[in-house]
Structure formats: structure tokens, C-alpha cells
C-alpha positions, 0 to 999 in steps of 0.5 A: 792437232797433236793427238791425231799426229801421235795416234797415227805414228808407226811407233805406237807401242813406244807412244803407248809406253811413253804415256803410260809412264806419265800416267803411272807417274801421276798416280805415284805422285799421289802417294809421294811424301812430297805435298806439292807433287801430291797437289799437282798430280790430283789437279791433273787428274780432275782437270776437265781439259781435253787438249794434250797432254791432259789426263783426258787426252792421255787416257784417250791415247791409251783407249782408256775411259778417263772417268773410269780411271780417274774413279779407280785412282780416287777410290784407291786413294780413299782406301789408303787414307782410311788405312794410313 
């Protein structure tokens, strides 16, 4: 499985930085003016897919709870909609 290979890599900092950037990019896409980027970011985050490179798999690699991260993102998104 590719996830196990990634987690066993000696370059863990590089891997963590890479997947942190992917997660950050998705969050930024949610706030983009581009509706297509918003749509795909939202779909990726709410997906229940556990296969790599899903939101859940990346959160797992980063040692983050996908449910908690998703809730924080939704809360922030809802707050921005109310202010917007």
C-alpha cells in the first residue's frame, strides 16, 4: 500500500511538508473566486474515500483527525459565509 511506503520514508519532514501544502491548498481553494476550485475542494474534503491521496489518507499521514479537521474547515467556511 502506498500510504505505508510514504510513512516509512526516511524523509518524513519532506513528506509532511508536501501533504500539508496539499491540505492548505484545498482550504485556500474553498475561499477562491473560482467556483470550480471551490466545488472540487469541498468534494475532496467531504469524501469518505480512504485511499491515498484522499483527504482522510492525508490527514492520517499528518496525524490529524479527519473529522475534527473537516469540522474546523466547515465552521470557518460557515463563518466566512455569514460575514461575506
